[in-house]
N, C-alpha and C positions, 0 to 999 in steps of 0.2 A: 470616449477614448480617442485620443489624438496621437497618431504615430507619424514620425518623420519619414518621408519617402514611401509612404504606403500607397498601394494602388488597388482600386476596386477592380475585380475581375468578374467574368461570367462563369467561373468554375462551379458556382453553386446553382446555376440555372437548371441543370438537369437533375439535381438532388431533390428527393422528396422531403424537404425541410420546411416544416410549418413555421410561419413567422419569420422567414428569412428576410433580413434587412439588406445585407450585402455580403459579398465574399471578398476578402482582402489579403494581399501579400505584402511583405516588407522585407528588405534586405537583412534585417536583424535575424529573421527566421527563414533562411534560404530553403526553398523547396516545400515550405509549409503554407497552406491556405487556411485562413480563419474564416469560418462561416458564422457571422453574427446574426443571432436570432432573438426574437421576443418570445419568451416562453409563457405558457398559460398556467403552469404549475411549477412549484419549486420542490415541494415535498413529495417523495416517492415512498409509497407503502411497501414494506417488505412482505412478500407473499406468505400467507399462512402456512405453517408446517416447516418453515425455514429454521435452520439451527443457528441463525444469527442472533446475537444477544441484544439486538435493538430492533425497533419496529419501523423506523423511518430513516431515509437517507436523503441527502442533498448532493447533487452532482452539478456544479456550475458549468462544467464542460462535458463534452463527449469526445472520445479519442484522447490521446495523451502523447506529449512530446518526449516522454522518457524512453520510449522505444524498447521497453523490456521484452525480450524475446519470449518470455514465459507468461505474459500477462493474461490472466483468466478472463479479463473483460473484452478481449479482442472480438469475440463473437458478436457483441452488441452492435458493432459497427455495420454488420450485415443487415440489421434492421433498417438501415438507411440506404440500402443498395450500394454500400461501399464494402471493400474487402477487409478482412480481419488482419491483414498483414501491413503492407506499406501505407494503405489509406488510414488505418488506425493511428499510425505515427505522424501522418502529414495532413490529414483533413480533420481539422479541429472545430467542433461546434461550440460556440461560446454563447451562453445565455446572458445577454447583456443586462437584462432587467430582473435578474434572479432575486436580488435583495428586495426590490420593491414588491414583487409577487409574494415572496416569503413573508414579509411584514403583514400583508393582507391575509394570508393563510393562518398565520399565528394569532391574528386578532379575532378569528372566528370563535364564537361561544363553544363550538363543538371541540375545539382543540384541547386535548387532555395533558399537554406538556409531557409527552412521552419522549424518551431519549432519541436524539437524532445523530446519525453518524455521517461524517464527511470523509471522503477519500476512499470510498468503496469501489468506485468504477473508474475514475481518473483522478490524478493527484491535484488537489485544489491549490497547491503551491508550486506547480510547474512554472517554468520561467515566464510564460505569458501572463501570469497573475501580476507580475511587476508592472505590466502595461494596463491590464483591464481593471485591476483593483476591485475584484468582486468580494473577496473575503471580509474586509472590514465591515461592509454593510450587512453581510450574513451574520457575523459575530454579534454585531450590534442588535440586530433583530432578534436573535435567539436569546441574548442576554436580557433585553427589555421585556420579553415575554416570559422570562424565567423558565426557559426550556433547557433541560440538560442536554449536553452535546459532547461529541468527541471528534477529534481530527486525527487522521493517519496520513503521513506524508513522507516523502524523501527529500523535500525541498527546504533548504536553509532559509528561504524567503520568509518562512514562518516567523523568524526573529522579528521582522517588521511589526508583527501584530502581537508580540508578547505583552506589551502594556494593556492592550484591549483584553487579552486572555486573562491576565492577572485581575483586571477589574471584574471580568465575568465570573471568575472563581469566587469572588466575594458574595455572589448572589445565587449561584447555581452550580451544581456538580458538573465539572468538565473533565475530559481526559485528553491527553496529548500523546500520540504514538508516533514513533519514528521507525521507518522501515530500513533495516540494515542487515544484510545477510552475508556480506563479503568483507574480508580484510585485505585481500590482494587487489590493488587498484587496477592492475592490468586485466585480470580475469573479469572484474566488475565492469570495466568499460567494454569488454567484448560481449558480455551478456546483456547489459542494459546501458547502451552507449549514450543515451540522452540524460542520464542521471548524474547528480553531484557525486563526488568522490567519497569513499569511506571517511576520510579525514574531515571533509566538510560536514558530513552527517554526525560524526562524533562531536564536532564543535557545536552543532545544533542541540545535541543531547545535553551538553554542558550548559548551554544557554537556557534551555528549558528548566533544567534542574536548578540553576542559579536563580531562576525566577520563582522557584518554589512550587512548580507545577508537576513534579514527580513523573517524569517521562517513562512511558512503557516502550520497549523496543520489540518490534516484530522481526525476528531473524528468520524471514521466510521469503522465498522458498529455499530450503536446503536441497542442493543438487547432488544426486547420487554420483559417486566417484569424483566429484569436483570440489564439493565443499562440505562433505559429511565426515571427513576424517576427524579423529580425536584432536589432532594438532590444530586444525583450522577452527573448530568450534571452541577449543580452549582459548586460542588467541582472540577470537571474536568476543566471547563472553568476558574475557579479561579486559578488553578495550572498552566494552560497554560499561562494565563495572567501574573502571577508572574514570569514565566520562560522567558518571553520576546517574546512570539508568536505574530506575526504581524496580524494574522487573523486565525480564526478557522471556519471550515465548518463541518457540521454534517448531517448524513442521516441514515435512517434505514437499517437494514439487508436486503439483497436480496439473494435469494436462487435459483441459476440456476442449471440445471441438473448437476450432479456430486457433486457439493457443497451441494445441497439439501439433498441427501441421506446420505452423510457423516456427515453433521451437525445434522440432525434429529436423526441419530444413537447416536451421542455424547449427544444430549439433552435427549434422552431416558435413557442413562446411568446416567447422572448427575442430571437432573431435569425432571423425568418422568411425574410429574404432569403438566408440561407445554406443553407437546406434543400435547394434544387435542387443547389447546388454539392456538398454532402456526399453526396447520392445519386449524383451523377456520379463523385465521387472514390472512393466505396466500392463502387459497383456493387451487386451482389446479395450480396456477401460481407461478412466481418467486418473486413477489413483494407483499408487504403488501397492505391492502386496502387503497383506496384514503383517507378515513376518518382518518385512522391512520397517514398517511403521513402528512396530513394537521395539525392534532393535534400536532405531533412532530415538524413540521416546526415552528408552532407558539411558542412552548416552547423554541426551539433553538434560534429563533430570539430575544425573550424577554431576555433570559439569556445572549446572546451574547452582547446585548446593556447594560445589567446590569454590565458586566465586562469591558465595554469600547471598545469593538470591533466595529468600525464604518468604513464604506467604505469612502475613500477619493475621493469624486466625482471630485475634481479638477484635479486628475490624470486619469480621464476617466475610473476608475474602474480597471485599469491595475495593480495597486499596492494597498496596503492597509496600513491604518494608525491606530495606537493604541492610542486612546485618553484616557485621565485620567478623566473620568466623572462618578464617582460611582453612581450618581443619575439618570443616563440615563437608566431608566428601560423600558419604553415603546417606541414604534415607532409610531408617529402620522400619518405616511404615510400608516400604515397597517390597513386594515379593521378589525373591531372588530371580534374576534373569541371566541366563548363560551368555557370556560374551562371545557369541558366535555370529560371524558376519553372514547375513542371509542373502547378500547380493549374489546373483547367479554368476558362476564362473563360466559355464557354457551357456550360450544363448542362441535361440533359433529365431529366425525371422518369421513373420506371419505367413 
């Protein structure tokens, strides 16, 4: 990797980073330090008992430039003796040899070609990927080994690799997911200031759909009192539908340690009137109340059907079909759920 006007720094000298080559800064990414390392492994085994629908992940980087105030991965930066707030956004670990290591791991006789997920801890298509170009080698290695894989991203830079993904799809099952939970660009930039705009991500959805790759959209997290209204979700699902999304899934915000402190600090600055309500809704845990989750799930299901997102049971649920049925509002298979807003009107602090 060669950057114009880059500078080596000693910022990584005090970090417990194995395989550290150098730490660099560049005017293109003001305030950010990239810690380039040589990794010993590329594949990460998902712990047993996890409810994740995949067994392995690949994270070409640690930390993320997207600066999402709610990011559940923030806590992982503390394992490097960095903080889960500003350091997660500005101290980025880059595994420069990840593709080479991956090829060696996939060539082992013991490799069973289980599904591999990318985008679970940091976004593989954040802006720095334009410089490091780690993903083409990763896609090539997975395709050559006939390993099924999926990618979740907020980054339109994925367009660059669409030809490689189309070629991969001829040999192995792949999935492409785009994360988009906002329609209001002003709110979106306040919550996740380092991410591309909603319009840019809608454009990516169109490009992926035009490439024949059936994009799934992750409308997560839904933020109580900010993005969970009927109007907001209706607008969001409609825009995804029009862009060619094959399926949309949505769920409420969860606040694990690390993300919880950072998000509530953000909320206190931007929407202080909501802090007591959030504390009441989440209690002392990481998740909203079960009543809220049920209420939101009913709303999501109803709006999803309104916009024609229907599971294709003929394909065993492995893929999704987008039907054009604007009158499909209800789901007769669903039990009746009263339209009662479970969000607390009065809220007490801890």
